[in-house]
Structure formats: C-alpha cells, structure tokens
N, CA, C and O atoms as CSV, one atom per row, in Angstrom:
chain,resi,resn,atom,element,x,y,z
A,1,UNK,N,N,-2.312,28.381,-13.656
A,1,UNK,CA,C,-2.367,27.710,-12.048
A,1,UNK,C,C,-1.964,26.956,-12.420
A,1,UNK,O,O,-2.247,26.404,-13.484
A,2,UNK,N,N,-0.828,26.569,-11.337
A,2,UNK,CA,C,0.215,25.576,-11.541
A,2,UNK,C,C,-0.210,24.690,-9.971
A,2,UNK,O,O,-0.280,25.294,-8.901
A,3,UNK,N,N,-0.450,23.253,-10.100
A,3,UNK,CA,C,-0.638,22.538,-9.455
A,3,UNK,C,C,0.349,22.055,-8.986
A,3,UNK,O,O,1.029,21.557,-9.883
A,4,UNK,N,N,1.140,21.857,-7.228
A,4,UNK,CA,C,2.112,21.290,-6.580
A,4,UNK,C,C,2.031,19.623,-6.919
A,4,UNK,O,O,1.088,19.106,-7.518
A,5,UNK,N,N,3.135,18.949,-6.444
A,5,UNK,CA,C,3.113,17.500,-6.617
A,5,UNK,C,C,2.291,17.321,-5.707
A,5,UNK,O,O,1.400,16.542,-6.045
A,6,UNK,N,N,2.146,17.965,-4.023
A,6,UNK,CA,C,1.268,17.669,-3.024
A,6,UNK,C,C,-0.202,17.796,-3.677
A,6,UNK,O,O,-1.025,16.888,-3.558
A,7,UNK,N,N,-0.449,18.900,-4.324
A,7,UNK,CA,C,-1.677,19.005,-4.383
A,7,UNK,C,C,-2.445,18.389,-5.533
A,7,UNK,O,O,-3.657,18.547,-5.679
A,8,UNK,N,N,-1.687,17.690,-6.327
A,8,UNK,CA,C,-1.510,16.422,-7.318
A,8,UNK,C,C,-1.905,15.134,-6.642
A,8,UNK,O,O,-2.752,14.349,-7.065
A,9,UNK,N,N,-1.081,14.992,-5.375
A,9,UNK,CA,C,-1.437,13.641,-4.952
A,9,UNK,C,C,-3.033,13.879,-3.876
A,9,UNK,O,O,-4.089,13.247,-3.924
A,10,UNK,N,N,-2.639,14.992,-3.015
A,10,UNK,CA,C,-3.930,14.784,-2.655
A,10,UNK,C,C,-5.031,14.481,-3.285
A,10,UNK,O,O,-5.831,13.712,-2.752
A,11,UNK,N,N,-5.343,15.171,-4.864
A,11,UNK,CA,C,-6.355,14.731,-5.749
A,11,UNK,C,C,-6.339,13.256,-5.769
A,11,UNK,O,O,-7.348,12.560,-5.663
A,12,UNK,N,N,-5.257,12.866,-5.896
A,12,UNK,CA,C,-5.632,11.499,-6.515
A,12,UNK,C,C,-5.868,10.520,-5.177
A,12,UNK,O,O,-6.195,9.362,-5.436
A,13,UNK,N,N,-5.743,10.852,-3.916
A,13,UNK,CA,C,-5.954,10.239,-2.924
A,13,UNK,C,C,-7.532,10.619,-3.351
A,13,UNK,O,O,-8.213,9.658,-2.994
A,14,UNK,N,N,-8.219,11.442,-3.853
A,14,UNK,CA,C,-9.556,11.828,-3.195
A,14,UNK,C,C,-10.382,10.960,-4.199
A,14,UNK,O,O,-11.451,10.393,-3.975
A,15,UNK,N,N,-9.369,10.987,-5.809
A,15,UNK,CA,C,-9.982,10.223,-7.013
A,15,UNK,C,C,-9.901,8.774,-6.292
A,15,UNK,O,O,-10.922,8.139,-6.026
A,16,UNK,N,N,-8.891,8.414,-6.064
A,16,UNK,CA,C,-9.259,6.872,-5.713
A,16,UNK,C,C,-9.838,6.137,-4.341
A,16,UNK,O,O,-9.676,4.939,-4.109
A,17,UNK,N,N,-10.572,7.106,-3.434
A,17,UNK,CA,C,-11.124,7.127,-2.465
A,17,UNK,C,C,-12.897,6.798,-2.895
A,17,UNK,O,O,-13.889,6.469,-2.244
A,18,UNK,N,N,-12.679,7.028,-4.003
A,18,UNK,CA,C,-14.386,7.262,-4.455
A,18,UNK,C,C,-14.205,5.628,-4.949
A,18,UNK,O,O,-15.255,5.029,-4.712
A,19,UNK,N,N,-13.193,4.763,-5.553
A,19,UNK,CA,C,-13.277,3.486,-5.658
A,19,UNK,C,C,-13.155,2.993,-4.363
A,19,UNK,O,O,-12.218,2.236,-4.618
A,20,UNK,N,N,-13.319,2.851,-3.392
A,20,UNK,CA,C,-13.136,2.210,-2.116
A,20,UNK,C,C,-13.944,0.622,-1.973
A,20,UNK,O,O,-13.594,-0.241,-1.169
A,21,UNK,N,N,-14.872,0.515,-2.768
A,21,UNK,CA,C,-16.071,-0.846,-2.666
A,21,UNK,C,C,-14.926,-1.631,-4.016
A,21,UNK,O,O,-15.080,-2.848,-3.914
A,22,UNK,N,N,-14.314,-1.440,-4.700
A,22,UNK,CA,C,-13.148,-2.001,-5.433
A,22,UNK,C,C,-11.850,-2.422,-5.263
A,22,UNK,O,O,-11.238,-3.418,-5.647
A,23,UNK,N,N,-11.497,-1.265,-4.476
A,23,UNK,CA,C,-10.591,-2.379,-3.982
A,23,UNK,C,C,-10.578,-3.035,-2.613
A,23,UNK,O,O,-9.589,-3.415,-1.987
A,24,UNK,N,N,-11.795,-3.096,-2.279
A,24,UNK,CA,C,-12.481,-4.306,-1.254
A,24,UNK,C,C,-12.497,-5.190,-2.272
A,24,UNK,O,O,-12.057,-6.182,-1.690
A,25,UNK,N,N,-12.706,-5.546,-3.444
A,25,UNK,CA,C,-13.109,-6.287,-3.591
A,25,UNK,C,C,-11.908,-6.978,-4.529
A,25,UNK,O,O,-11.826,-8.172,-4.814
A,26,UNK,N,N,-10.784,-5.649,-5.026
A,26,UNK,CA,C,-9.324,-6.452,-5.145
A,26,UNK,C,C,-8.664,-7.444,-4.082
A,26,UNK,O,O,-8.115,-8.530,-4.268
A,27,UNK,N,N,-8.907,-6.682,-2.842
A,27,UNK,CA,C,-8.195,-7.147,-1.618
A,27,UNK,C,C,-8.940,-8.799,-1.495
A,27,UNK,O,O,-8.343,-9.870,-1.384
A,28,UNK,N,N,-9.788,-8.657,-1.531
A,28,UNK,CA,C,-10.202,-9.843,-1.885
A,28,UNK,C,C,-10.057,-10.688,-2.350
A,28,UNK,O,O,-9.870,-11.714,-1.696
A,29,UNK,N,N,-10.066,-10.694,-3.491
A,29,UNK,CA,C,-9.297,-11.790,-4.628
A,29,UNK,C,C,-7.577,-11.596,-4.405
A,29,UNK,O,O,-6.848,-12.538,-4.716
A,30,UNK,N,N,-7.119,-10.615,-3.979
A,30,UNK,CA,C,-5.747,-10.805,-4.018
A,30,UNK,C,C,-5.099,-11.206,-2.973
A,30,UNK,O,O,-4.135,-11.942,-3.185
A,31,UNK,N,N,-5.417,-10.861,-1.624
A,31,UNK,CA,C,-4.468,-11.051,-0.428
A,31,UNK,C,C,-5.900,-11.452,0.615
A,31,UNK,O,O,-5.909,-11.306,1.837
A,32,UNK,N,N,-6.829,-11.878,-0.057
A,32,UNK,CA,C,-7.579,-12.633,0.959
A,32,UNK,C,C,-8.331,-12.617,2.149
A,32,UNK,O,O,-8.527,-13.493,2.991
A,33,UNK,N,N,-8.872,-10.977,2.020
A,33,UNK,CA,C,-9.603,-10.199,2.743
A,33,UNK,C,C,-10.679,-10.566,2.369
A,33,UNK,O,O,-11.064,-10.765,1.217
A,34,UNK,N,N,-11.566,-10.741,3.962
A,34,UNK,CA,C,-12.986,-11.264,4.049
A,34,UNK,C,C,-13.752,-10.061,4.572
A,34,UNK,O,O,-13.817,-9.696,5.746
A,35,UNK,N,N,-14.372,-9.457,3.412
A,35,UNK,CA,C,-15.088,-8.083,4.398
A,35,UNK,C,C,-16.051,-8.416,5.251
A,35,UNK,O,O,-16.355,-7.484,5.995
A,36,UNK,N,N,-16.692,-9.485,5.432
A,36,UNK,CA,C,-17.757,-10.005,5.843
A,36,UNK,C,C,-17.449,-10.360,7.479
A,36,UNK,O,O,-18.324,-10.717,8.269
A,37,UNK,N,N,-15.619,-10.134,7.900
A,37,UNK,CA,C,-15.201,-10.367,8.751
A,37,UNK,C,C,-14.886,-9.032,9.891
A,37,UNK,O,O,-14.582,-9.045,11.084
A,38,UNK,N,N,-15.133,-7.820,8.828
A,38,UNK,CA,C,-14.588,-7.084,9.185
A,38,UNK,C,C,-15.683,-5.704,9.395
A,38,UNK,O,O,-16.456,-5.878,8.453
A,39,UNK,N,N,-16.099,-4.586,10.038
A,39,UNK,CA,C,-16.666,-3.376,10.327
A,39,UNK,C,C,-16.145,-2.576,9.130
A,39,UNK,O,O,-14.967,-2.287,8.918
A,40,UNK,N,N,-17.273,-2.246,8.337
A,40,UNK,CA,C,-17.068,-1.334,6.722
A,40,UNK,C,C,-16.447,-0.298,7.104
A,40,UNK,O,O,-15.532,0.204,6.452
A,41,UNK,N,N,-16.874,0.146,8.214
A,41,UNK,CA,C,-16.038,2.035,8.819
A,41,UNK,C,C,-14.439,1.617,9.040
A,41,UNK,O,O,-13.482,2.303,8.682
A,42,UNK,N,N,-14.397,0.700,9.519
A,42,UNK,CA,C,-12.680,-0.045,9.537
A,42,UNK,C,C,-12.541,-0.364,8.479
A,42,UNK,O,O,-11.554,0.327,8.226
A,43,UNK,N,N,-12.778,-0.984,7.423
A,43,UNK,CA,C,-12.709,-1.430,6.268
A,43,UNK,C,C,-12.133,-0.524,5.192
A,43,UNK,O,O,-11.278,-0.736,4.332
A,44,UNK,N,N,-13.021,0.794,5.565
A,44,UNK,CA,C,-12.951,1.879,4.702
A,44,UNK,C,C,-11.546,3.126,5.346
A,44,UNK,O,O,-10.785,3.851,4.704
A,45,UNK,N,N,-11.674,2.945,6.582
A,45,UNK,CA,C,-10.578,3.405,6.887
A,45,UNK,C,C,-9.379,3.140,6.780
A,45,UNK,O,O,-8.633,4.113,6.667
A,46,UNK,N,N,-8.748,1.737,6.774
A,46,UNK,CA,C,-7.604,0.964,6.357
A,46,UNK,C,C,-7.337,1.268,5.344
A,46,UNK,O,O,-6.144,1.443,5.098
A,47,UNK,N,N,-8.663,1.530,3.962
A,47,UNK,CA,C,-8.326,1.557,2.544
A,47,UNK,C,C,-7.333,2.938,2.456
A,47,UNK,O,O,-6.231,3.093,1.929
A,48,UNK,N,N,-8.338,4.004,3.312
A,48,UNK,CA,C,-8.112,5.451,2.906
A,48,UNK,C,C,-6.610,5.833,3.535
A,48,UNK,O,O,-5.807,6.579,2.976
A,49,UNK,N,N,-6.391,5.128,4.888
A,49,UNK,CA,C,-4.984,5.310,4.699
A,49,UNK,C,C,-3.802,4.509,4.169
A,49,UNK,O,O,-2.688,4.959,3.899
A,50,UNK,N,N,-4.303,3.003,4.043
A,50,UNK,CA,C,-3.684,2.913,2.919
A,50,UNK,C,C,-3.029,3.673,1.354
A,50,UNK,O,O,-1.860,3.624,0.971
A,51,UNK,N,N,-3.936,4.196,0.818
A,51,UNK,CA,C,-3.877,5.100,0.077
A,51,UNK,C,C,-3.009,6.416,0.278
A,51,UNK,O,O,-1.996,6.864,-0.258
A,52,UNK,N,N,-3.808,6.809,1.229
A,52,UNK,CA,C,-2.878,8.337,1.485
A,52,UNK,C,C,-1.313,7.679,2.055
A,52,UNK,O,O,-0.299,8.378,2.042
A,53,UNK,N,N,-1.315,6.246,2.542
A,53,UNK,CA,C,0.210,6.259,2.677
A,53,UNK,C,C,1.430,5.800,1.759
A,53,UNK,O,O,2.628,5.539,1.863
A,54,UNK,N,N,0.289,5.861,0.672
A,54,UNK,CA,C,1.261,4.651,-0.884
A,54,UNK,C,C,1.050,6.323,-1.623
A,54,UNK,O,O,1.928,6.901,-2.263
A,55,UNK,N,N,-0.178,6.802,-1.364
A,55,UNK,CA,C,0.176,8.131,-2.458
A,55,UNK,C,C,0.699,8.730,-2.029
A,55,UNK,O,O,1.772,8.917,-2.603
A,56,UNK,N,N,0.467,9.580,-0.664
A,56,UNK,CA,C,1.415,10.848,-0.589
A,56,UNK,C,C,2.519,10.306,0.523
A,56,UNK,O,O,3.465,11.089,0.602
A,57,UNK,N,N,2.635,9.148,1.412
A,57,UNK,CA,C,4.089,8.961,1.207
A,57,UNK,C,C,5.067,8.692,0.612
A,57,UNK,O,O,6.130,9.311,0.648
A,58,UNK,N,N,4.816,7.738,-0.002
A,58,UNK,CA,C,5.223,7.002,-0.633
A,58,UNK,C,C,5.584,7.342,-2.820
A,58,UNK,O,O,5.873,6.725,-3.845
A,59,UNK,N,N,5.343,8.424,-2.429
A,59,UNK,CA,C,4.543,9.056,-4.214
A,59,UNK,C,C,4.394,8.031,-5.522
A,59,UNK,O,O,4.987,8.120,-6.598
A,60,UNK,N,N,3.279,6.885,-5.039
A,60,UNK,CA,C,2.660,5.983,-5.985
A,60,UNK,C,C,1.549,6.596,-6.726
A,60,UNK,O,O,0.594,7.235,-6.285
A,61,UNK,N,N,1.923,6.207,-8.223
A,61,UNK,CA,C,0.935,7.122,-9.116
A,61,UNK,C,C,0.495,6.611,-9.874
A,61,UNK,O,O,-0.324,7.154,-10.616
A,62,UNK,N,N,1.059,4.683,-10.063
A,62,UNK,CA,C,0.319,3.308,-10.821
A,62,UNK,C,C,-0.707,3.269,-10.640
A,62,UNK,O,O,-0.846,4.121,-9.763
A,63,UNK,N,N,-1.989,2.723,-10.911
A,63,UNK,CA,C,-3.104,1.799,-10.185
A,63,UNK,C,C,-2.340,0.801,-9.691
A,63,UNK,O,O,-2.300,0.787,-8.461
A,64,UNK,N,N,-1.501,-0.338,-10.443
A,64,UNK,CA,C,-1.115,-1.428,-10.162
A,64,UNK,C,C,-0.289,-0.697,-8.701
A,64,UNK,O,O,-0.571,-1.153,-7.593
A,65,UNK,N,N,0.353,0.029,-8.788
A,65,UNK,CA,C,0.981,0.066,-7.586
A,65,UNK,C,C,0.524,0.192,-6.324
A,65,UNK,O,O,1.114,-0.205,-5.319
A,66,UNK,N,N,-1.125,1.058,-6.382
A,66,UNK,CA,C,-1.301,1.317,-4.956
A,66,UNK,C,C,-1.854,0.287,-4.768
A,66,UNK,O,O,-1.900,-0.071,-3.591
A,67,UNK,N,N,-2.524,-0.653,-5.857
A,67,UNK,CA,C,-3.637,-2.124,-5.557
A,67,UNK,C,C,-2.802,-3.191,-4.848
A,67,UNK,O,O,-3.208,-4.020,-4.034
A,68,UNK,N,N,-1.176,-2.963,-5.449
A,68,UNK,CA,C,-0.394,-4.036,-4.471
A,68,UNK,C,C,0.136,-3.824,-3.604
A,68,UNK,O,O,0.506,-4.724,-2.851
A,69,UNK,N,N,0.527,-1.748,-3.238
A,69,UNK,CA,C,0.485,-1.262,-2.248
A,69,UNK,C,C,-0.387,-1.862,-0.784
A,69,UNK,O,O,0.061,-2.153,0.325
A,70,UNK,N,N,-1.868,-1.900,-1.348
A,70,UNK,CA,C,-2.649,-2.325,-0.445
A,70,UNK,C,C,-2.858,-3.494,0.032
A,70,UNK,O,O,-3.236,-3.709,1.183
A,71,UNK,N,N,-2.598,-4.459,-0.934
A,71,UNK,CA,C,-2.621,-5.618,-0.653
A,71,UNK,C,C,-1.475,-6.121,-0.082
A,71,UNK,O,O,-1.544,-7.341,0.068
A,72,UNK,N,N,-0.314,-5.558,0.338
A,72,UNK,CA,C,0.671,-5.700,1.218
A,72,UNK,C,C,0.137,-5.668,2.110
A,72,UNK,O,O,-0.015,-6.663,2.819
A,73,UNK,N,N,-0.370,-4.414,2.403
A,73,UNK,CA,C,-0.575,-3.909,3.788
A,73,UNK,C,C,-2.073,-4.774,4.594
A,73,UNK,O,O,-2.318,-4.797,5.800
A,74,UNK,N,N,-2.707,-5.274,3.717
A,74,UNK,CA,C,-3.105,-6.502,4.212
A,74,UNK,C,C,-2.837,-7.527,4.467
A,74,UNK,O,O,-3.298,-8.258,5.344
A,75,UNK,N,N,-1.595,-7.807,3.290
A,75,UNK,CA,C,-0.854,-9.465,4.121
A,75,UNK,C,C,-0.143,-9.275,4.840
A,75,UNK,O,O,-0.347,-10.024,5.796
A,76,UNK,N,N,1.135,-8.304,5.079
A,76,UNK,CA,C,1.948,-8.189,5.848
A,76,UNK,C,C,1.904,-6.975,7.232
A,76,UNK,O,O,2.760,-6.794,8.097
A,77,UNK,N,N,0.656,-6.317,7.047
A,77,UNK,CA,C,0.254,-5.494,8.048
A,77,UNK,C,C,0.170,-4.094,7.465
A,77,UNK,O,O,0.502,-3.806,6.315
A,78,UNK,N,N,-0.358,-3.165,8.469
A,78,UNK,CA,C,-0.138,-1.573,8.042
A,78,UNK,C,C,1.254,-1.248,7.692
A,78,UNK,O,O,1.756,-1.048,6.586
A,79,UNK,N,N,1.808,-1.236,8.957
A,79,UNK,CA,C,3.046,-0.799,8.611
A,79,UNK,C,C,4.153,-1.455,8.139
A,79,UNK,O,O,5.207,-0.860,8.364
A,80,UNK,N,N,4.244,-2.539,7.529
A,80,UNK,CA,C,5.484,-2.983,6.676
A,80,UNK,C,C,6.305,-2.261,5.825
A,80,UNK,O,O,7.438,-2.649,5.542
A,81,UNK,N,N,6.144,-1.923,5.684
A,81,UNK,CA,C,6.825,-1.001,5.089
A,81,UNK,C,C,8.069,0.457,5.700
A,81,UNK,O,O,8.603,1.329,5.014
A,82,UNK,N,N,8.165,0.223,7.079
A,82,UNK,CA,C,8.752,0.761,8.065
A,82,UNK,C,C,9.866,-0.437,8.296
A,82,UNK,O,O,10.774,-0.316,9.117
A,83,UNK,N,N,9.670,-1.702,7.404
A,83,UNK,CA,C,11.152,-2.483,7.707
A,83,UNK,C,C,12.038,-1.255,7.111
A,83,UNK,O,O,11.657,-0.159,6.700
A,84,UNK,N,N,13.133,-1.714,7.188
A,84,UNK,CA,C,14.608,-1.313,6.910
A,84,UNK,C,C,14.664,-1.049,5.728
A,84,UNK,O,O,14.680,-0.014,5.062
A,85,UNK,N,N,14.705,-2.517,5.460
A,85,UNK,CA,C,14.702,-3.138,3.646
A,85,UNK,C,C,14.076,-2.343,2.806
A,85,UNK,O,O,14.503,-1.554,1.963
A,86,UNK,N,N,12.649,-2.745,3.243
A,86,UNK,CA,C,11.246,-2.221,2.636
A,86,UNK,C,C,11.602,-1.091,2.255
A,86,UNK,O,O,11.908,-0.859,1.085
A,87,UNK,N,N,11.620,0.093,3.529
A,87,UNK,CA,C,11.699,1.356,3.262
A,87,UNK,C,C,12.954,2.266,2.686
A,87,UNK,O,O,12.925,3.447,2.340
A,88,UNK,N,N,14.136,1.281,2.692
A,88,UNK,CA,C,15.029,1.613,1.509
A,88,UNK,C,C,15.052,1.270,0.191
A,88,UNK,O,O,15.841,1.606,-0.693
A,89,UNK,N,N,13.933,0.441,0.156
A,89,UNK,CA,C,13.702,0.312,-1.799
A,89,UNK,C,C,12.947,1.110,-2.068
A,89,UNK,O,O,12.867,1.636,-3.179
A,90,UNK,N,N,12.081,1.416,-0.880
A,90,UNK,CA,C,11.079,2.424,-1.918
A,90,UNK,C,C,11.682,4.037,-1.531
A,90,UNK,O,O,10.930,4.977,-1.788
A,91,UNK,N,N,12.603,4.232,-1.114
A,91,UNK,CA,C,13.501,5.071,-1.434
A,91,UNK,C,C,14.296,5.636,-2.361
A,91,UNK,O,O,14.475,6.804,-2.706
A,92,UNK,N,N,15.099,3.774,-2.976
A,92,UNK,CA,C,15.857,4.113,-4.038
A,92,UNK,C,C,14.799,4.007,-5.220
A,92,UNK,O,O,14.956,4.464,-6.352
A,93,UNK,N,N,13.709,3.329,-4.752
A,93,UNK,CA,C,13.003,3.863,-6.451
A,93,UNK,C,C,11.749,4.972,-6.545
A,93,UNK,O,O,10.679,4.958,-7.154
A,94,UNK,N,N,12.453,6.031,-5.569
A,94,UNK,CA,C,11.625,6.694,-5.774
A,94,UNK,C,C,11.523,7.898,-6.964
A,94,UNK,O,O,10.572,8.680,-6.953
A,95,UNK,N,N,12.616,7.979,-8.015
A,95,UNK,CA,C,12.871,8.598,-9.166
A,95,UNK,C,C,12.794,7.910,-10.153
A,95,UNK,O,O,12.748,8.471,-11.248
A,96,UNK,N,N,12.757,6.546,-10.067
A,96,UNK,CA,C,12.459,5.989,-10.937
A,96,UNK,C,C,11.638,5.148,-11.858
A,96,UNK,O,O,11.010,4.197,-11.393
A,97,UNK,N,N,11.592,5.488,-13.385
A,97,UNK,CA,C,10.514,5.229,-14.161
A,97,UNK,C,C,9.607,3.750,-14.077
A,97,UNK,O,O,10.133,2.719,-13.656
A,98,UNK,N,N,8.375,3.796,-14.473
A,98,UNK,CA,C,7.939,2.463,-14.168
A,98,UNK,C,C,6.966,2.600,-13.302
A,98,UNK,O,O,6.407,3.626,-12.915
A,99,UNK,N,N,6.786,1.421,-13.000
A,99,UNK,CA,C,5.986,0.760,-11.753
A,99,UNK,C,C,7.079,0.597,-10.581
A,99,UNK,O,O,8.089,-0.104,-10.527
A,100,UNK,N,N,6.628,1.311,-9.853
A,100,UNK,CA,C,7.837,1.081,-8.684
A,100,UNK,C,C,7.762,-0.031,-7.820
A,100,UNK,O,O,8.819,-0.297,-7.248
A,101,UNK,N,N,6.674,-0.837,-7.544
A,101,UNK,CA,C,7.023,-1.645,-6.929
A,101,UNK,C,C,7.533,-3.180,-7.969
A,101,UNK,O,O,7.992,-4.300,-7.741
A,102,UNK,N,N,7.292,-2.719,-8.652
A,102,UNK,CA,C,8.016,-4.013,-9.707
A,102,UNK,C,C,9.294,-4.324,-9.276
A,102,UNK,O,O,9.837,-5.395,-9.008
A,103,UNK,N,N,9.819,-2.698,-9.257
A,103,UNK,CA,C,11.418,-2.307,-9.023
A,103,UNK,C,C,11.266,-2.646,-7.704
A,103,UNK,O,O,11.379,-3.866,-7.814
A,104,UNK,N,N,11.097,-2.451,-6.569
A,104,UNK,CA,C,10.908,-2.646,-5.382
A,104,UNK,C,C,11.260,-4.368,-5.030
A,104,UNK,O,O,12.316,-4.736,-4.517
A,105,UNK,N,N,10.139,-5.281,-5.425
A,105,UNK,CA,C,10.406,-6.670,-5.916
A,105,UNK,C,C,11.611,-7.389,-6.469
A,105,UNK,O,O,12.218,-8.360,-6.019
A,106,UNK,N,N,11.760,-6.842,-7.300
A,106,UNK,CA,C,13.784,-7.008,-7.719
A,106,UNK,C,C,14.107,-6.759,-6.608
A,106,UNK,O,O,13.969,-7.718,-5.848
A,107,UNK,N,N,14.523,-5.785,-6.125
A,107,UNK,CA,C,15.538,-5.354,-4.834
A,107,UNK,C,C,15.794,-6.033,-3.676
A,107,UNK,O,O,16.850,-6.190,-3.063
A,108,UNK,N,N,14.570,-6.450,-3.441
A,108,UNK,CA,C,14.611,-7.095,-1.668
A,108,UNK,C,C,14.327,-8.528,-2.245
A,108,UNK,O,O,13.779,-8.971,-3.254
A,109,UNK,N,N,15.213,-9.266,-0.680
A,109,UNK,CA,C,15.299,-10.518,-0.514
A,109,UNK,C,C,14.085,-11.188,-0.781
A,109,UNK,O,O,13.057,-10.545,-0.994
A,110,UNK,N,N,14.113,-12.568,-0.788
A,110,UNK,CA,C,12.525,-13.042,-0.661
A,110,UNK,C,C,12.381,-13.503,0.793
A,110,UNK,O,O,11.299,-14.034,1.045
A,111,UNK,N,N,13.247,-13.406,1.786
A,111,UNK,CA,C,13.365,-13.342,2.873
A,111,UNK,C,C,12.253,-12.411,3.838
A,111,UNK,O,O,11.440,-12.748,4.699
A,112,UNK,N,N,12.690,-10.893,3.172
A,112,UNK,CA,C,11.815,-9.932,4.054
A,112,UNK,C,C,10.560,-10.136,3.770
A,112,UNK,O,O,9.970,-9.384,4.545
A,113,UNK,N,N,9.908,-10.597,3.242
A,113,UNK,CA,C,8.598,-10.917,3.319
A,113,UNK,C,C,8.044,-11.988,4.281
A,113,UNK,O,O,6.846,-12.057,4.556
A,114,UNK,N,N,8.961,-12.801,4.766
A,114,UNK,CA,C,8.753,-13.675,5.532
A,114,UNK,C,C,8.826,-12.758,6.991
A,114,UNK,O,O,7.983,-12.926,7.872
A,115,UNK,N,N,9.652,-12.031,7.088
A,115,UNK,CA,C,10.110,-10.689,8.280
A,115,UNK,C,C,8.922,-10.136,7.860
A,115,UNK,O,O,8.058,-10.492,8.662
A,116,UNK,N,N,8.353,-9.296,6.816
A,116,UNK,CA,C,7.359,-8.823,7.227
A,116,UNK,C,C,5.951,-9.415,8.088
A,116,UNK,O,O,5.458,-9.141,9.182
A,117,UNK,N,N,5.648,-10.228,7.140
A,117,UNK,CA,C,4.941,-11.385,7.664
A,117,UNK,C,C,4.679,-11.669,9.174
A,117,UNK,O,O,3.651,-11.312,9.751
A,118,UNK,N,N,5.830,-12.424,9.827
A,118,UNK,CA,C,6.193,-12.602,11.298
A,118,UNK,C,C,5.800,-10.893,11.801
A,118,UNK,O,O,5.077,-10.691,12.776
A,119,UNK,N,N,6.415,-9.713,10.949
A,119,UNK,CA,C,6.215,-8.256,12.021
A,119,UNK,C,C,5.013,-7.854,12.339
A,119,UNK,O,O,4.584,-7.591,13.463
A,120,UNK,N,N,4.400,-7.804,11.183
A,120,UNK,CA,C,2.667,-7.645,10.611
A,120,UNK,C,C,1.750,-8.608,11.918
A,120,UNK,O,O,1.045,-7.942,12.675
A,121,UNK,N,N,1.800,-9.971,12.097
A,121,UNK,CA,C,1.228,-10.458,12.889
A,121,UNK,C,C,1.287,-10.422,14.386
A,121,UNK,O,O,0.357,-10.763,15.117
A,122,UNK,N,N,2.912,-9.809,14.940
A,122,UNK,CA,C,3.506,-9.772,16.277
A,122,UNK,C,C,2.824,-8.236,16.699
A,122,UNK,O,O,2.441,-8.032,17.851
A,123,UNK,N,N,2.709,-7.035,15.463
A,123,UNK,CA,C,2.005,-6.049,15.904
A,123,UNK,C,C,0.268,-6.030,15.894
A,123,UNK,O,O,-0.380,-5.061,16.290
A,124,UNK,N,N,-0.253,-7.112,15.437
A,124,UNK,CA,C,-1.852,-7.362,15.682
A,124,UNK,C,C,-1.836,-8.164,16.657
A,124,UNK,O,O,-2.966,-8.547,16.961
A,125,UNK,N,N,-0.683,-8.739,17.520
A,125,UNK,CA,C,-0.785,-9.317,18.732
A,125,UNK,C,C,-1.176,-11.028,18.067
A,125,UNK,O,O,-1.462,-11.913,18.874
A,126,UNK,N,N,-1.151,-11.243,16.965
A,126,UNK,CA,C,-1.143,-12.578,16.811
A,126,UNK,C,C,-0.066,-13.360,16.640
A,126,UNK,O,O,-0.201,-14.576,16.510
C-alpha cells in the first residue's frame, strides 16, 4: 500500500488533534493565550483550523514548526500567513530540510511581525 502525501498530512492532522489540550497549554505559555477568556469549542476549532492550515496548506511536519505556527496564529491573527512576504517565505522554504519556520524567520525582515500584528488586530476589529 502506498500512502499519498495528502493522506499522510490528513493522518498527521488527526494525530495532532488528539493533543489539543497540550496545544492550549503551550499557547498559554508561548503566546499569552488565556483559555479562561475563550469558549472551549471556539478554542478547539481555532487550533484545529491552525493544524490543518499549517500541516495541509503549508506542509509543516516538525512538531516545533506546528507549535510555532499555532503560536504565531495566536499572536498575529489566523491569517498572518497571507501577508505576501510571509506567504512567499513559506513557499520558498517548501523543499528545504529542517525546521521550516526557523528558515522563514531568518529570511523575513523584523518589521514584518509588526505589520502582521497590526493586520491581525485590524481583522479582529481591535
């Protein structure tokens, strides 16, 4: 039996979804998430959407990349990766070995994170 890349990604998402409570804890530690201020169902859906976006849309495979991606979504908004510079960095790192987000960080200007934070606040109405 040959398993396609898409099937592998779907299995990875399902495996990660079993650890949502751990991701909530990590986002509390890394990204200032206060779970008591959010509806549990919405929080679970936010993380599921982030897992799907990171693993399926961006092809993230390393656990550190998945956790970092979820933290960035929390910090900069769920669509931070749509900024052209960030989107291009994801595409450029697609075939690179190792931690993709570490590669992305090295190639993005520091100011992009301020832009991402501002854009995320605007999209949330803040």
